[in-house]
C-alpha positions as CSV (number, residue, x, y, z in Angstrom):
1,M,-18.7,-38.6,44.9
2,K,-19.8,-39.9,41.5
3,A,-20.1,-36.2,40.3
4,R,-16.5,-35.5,41.6
5,I,-15.1,-38.6,39.8
6,A,-17.0,-37.7,36.5
7,S,-15.6,-34.2,36.6
8,T,-12.1,-35.3,37.2
9,L,-12.4,-37.8,34.4
10,F,-13.9,-35.3,32.0
11,A,-11.1,-32.7,32.9
12,G,-8.5,-35.5,32.2
13,L,-10.1,-36.3,28.8
14,L,-9.8,-32.6,27.8
15,L,-6.1,-32.5,28.6
16,V,-5.3,-35.6,26.4
17,P,-5.8,-33.8,23.1
18,L,-3.9,-30.7,24.3
19,A,-0.9,-32.9,25.2
20,A,-0.9,-34.3,21.6
21,C,-0.2,-30.9,20.2
22,G,3.2,-30.6,21.5
23,P,5.0,-29.3,24.7
24,A,3.0,-26.7,26.5
25,D,5.9,-24.2,26.6
26,E,6.4,-24.4,22.9
27,E,5.2,-21.1,21.2
28,P,3.8,-21.1,17.6
29,E,6.4,-19.4,15.3
30,E,5.3,-15.8,14.6
31,V,5.9,-14.5,11.1
32,P,7.1,-10.8,11.2
33,A,4.5,-8.3,9.7
34,P,5.3,-6.3,6.6
35,G,7.4,-3.2,7.7
36,D,9.0,-5.1,10.6
37,P,12.8,-5.0,10.0
38,A,12.7,-8.8,10.8
39,F,10.5,-9.4,7.7
40,V,12.6,-11.2,5.1
41,R,11.8,-10.1,1.6
42,D,12.2,-12.4,-1.3
43,P,14.8,-10.7,-3.6
44,A,12.8,-11.9,-6.7
45,L,10.2,-9.2,-5.7
46,D,12.7,-6.5,-6.5
47,V,11.6,-5.7,-9.9
48,D,10.3,-2.7,-11.9
49,N,6.6,-2.2,-11.3
50,I,5.0,0.8,-12.9
51,S,1.3,1.6,-13.5
52,A,-0.1,2.0,-17.0
53,H,-3.3,3.3,-18.6
54,G,-5.6,0.4,-19.6
55,E,-4.3,-2.0,-17.0
56,A,-6.2,-3.3,-14.1
57,R,-3.6,-5.5,-12.3
58,S,-3.3,-3.3,-9.2
59,H,-5.4,-3.8,-6.1
60,N,-6.3,-2.4,-2.6
61,M,-7.4,1.0,-3.9
62,G,-7.3,3.6,-1.2
63,L,-4.8,1.7,1.1
64,N,-1.2,2.5,1.7
65,C,0.6,0.8,-1.1
66,M,4.0,1.2,0.7
67,N,2.9,-1.2,3.4
68,C,3.8,-4.1,1.2
69,H,5.8,-2.6,-1.6
70,Q,8.9,-1.7,0.4
71,A,12.2,-3.2,1.6
72,H,10.5,-5.1,4.4
73,G,7.3,-6.2,2.6
74,P,5.9,-8.9,0.2
75,G,4.8,-6.6,-2.7
76,K,6.1,-6.8,-6.1
77,G,8.6,-3.8,-6.6
78,R,9.7,-1.3,-4.1
79,F,7.4,1.7,-4.7
80,T,8.9,5.2,-4.6
81,A,5.5,6.8,-5.3
82,A,2.0,5.2,-5.2
83,G,-1.6,6.1,-4.4
84,T,-5.2,6.1,-5.6
85,A,-6.9,8.9,-7.6
86,I,-10.7,9.4,-7.5
87,G,-12.8,11.1,-10.3
88,P,-16.3,12.5,-10.3
89,A,-19.1,10.4,-8.6
90,D,-16.4,8.7,-6.4
91,V,-15.2,6.4,-9.2
92,P,-11.6,5.6,-10.0
93,L,-9.9,8.2,-12.1
94,A,-8.8,5.7,-14.9
95,G,-6.6,7.1,-17.6
96,G,-5.4,10.1,-15.7
97,T,-1.8,11.2,-15.0
98,V,0.0,12.1,-11.8
99,E,3.0,14.3,-12.3
100,L,5.7,15.0,-9.8
101,R,7.0,18.5,-10.3
102,T,9.5,21.0,-8.9
103,A,6.9,23.8,-8.5
104,P,3.3,24.0,-7.5
105,N,0.2,24.0,-9.7
106,G,1.8,22.0,-12.6
107,Q,4.8,24.4,-12.9
108,G,8.4,23.7,-12.7
109,D,10.4,20.8,-14.1
110,L,8.6,17.5,-14.6
111,V,10.5,14.8,-12.5
112,L,8.1,11.9,-13.2
113,A,4.8,11.2,-14.8
114,L,2.8,8.3,-13.6
115,E,-0.1,6.8,-15.6
116,I,-3.2,6.1,-13.5
117,D,-4.5,2.6,-14.2
118,D,-8.1,1.4,-14.6
119,N,-8.5,0.9,-10.9
120,G,-7.5,4.5,-10.1
121,N,-4.1,3.5,-8.9
122,F,-0.7,4.9,-9.8
123,F,2.7,3.5,-8.7
124,S,6.3,3.5,-9.7
125,T,9.6,1.9,-8.6
126,E,11.5,4.7,-10.6
127,P,14.1,6.4,-8.4
128,L,12.9,9.7,-6.9
129,P,14.8,12.3,-4.8
130,F,12.7,11.7,-1.7
131,P,13.3,12.5,1.1
132,D,16.3,14.8,0.2
133,E,14.3,16.9,-2.2
134,S,10.6,17.7,-2.1
135,L,8.2,17.6,-5.1
136,F,4.8,18.9,-5.8
137,P,2.2,16.4,-7.1
138,F,-0.2,17.4,-9.9
139,V,-3.0,15.3,-11.2
140,R,-4.6,15.5,-14.6
141,A,-7.8,13.8,-15.6
142,P,-7.8,12.1,-19.0
143,G,-8.6,14.2,-22.1
144,A,-9.8,17.7,-21.3
145,G,-10.8,16.7,-17.7
146,G,-9.8,18.6,-14.6
147,T,-6.7,18.9,-12.5
148,A,-5.8,18.9,-8.9
149,F,-2.6,19.7,-7.1
150,M,-1.0,20.0,-3.7
151,P,-0.2,23.7,-2.9
152,F,2.8,22.6,-0.8
153,P,5.6,20.1,-1.5
154,T,6.0,16.6,-0.2
155,I,9.1,14.5,0.7
156,S,7.1,11.2,0.4
157,G,5.5,9.3,-2.4
158,A,3.3,7.3,-0.1
159,C,0.2,9.3,-1.1
160,N,-2.4,7.1,0.5
161,V,-0.9,7.6,4.0
162,C,-2.5,11.1,4.1
163,H,-5.0,10.9,1.2
164,V,-7.7,8.7,2.8
165,G,-11.4,9.2,3.5
166,A,-12.5,12.7,2.8
167,Q,-8.8,13.6,2.0
168,R,-8.5,11.3,-1.1
169,V,-6.7,12.5,-4.2
170,R,-9.8,13.8,-6.0
171,V,-10.1,15.3,-9.6
172,E,-13.6,16.7,-10.5
């Protein structure tokens, strides 16, 4: 009997702190995740944001930049093209350039040139014709370094969606 009274008293004590937290049927308010149409973007974030040689203000190398830098995300600027380039020995390709062209292998008209920053990231809020027109990415290492290109066009500037792991943008 004493054990039963003690367990009932103990269970009652556990419920007291829970009651102090608010009604049991009240759910905590969920904040929509980036990309969710319900995500409310601060208009102050809609500014120009373009990568530059010698800068190291970017972050999240190798991740999809467009997760946050989009109409329903918290990133500064709405990126039209962004990604990460890797050089020899798996280090960031600092100082290189990504060109978006109208033909493969560095040919055709240059639509946009993006400088790769010191973290290996490139990004821009400049208008691009995606998805209505496709472009061919072409990557140049700094100086007389190597090049890399996609042999087929893309209609998306979200480079790190596909170029992850063994498929990273790599210039040897």
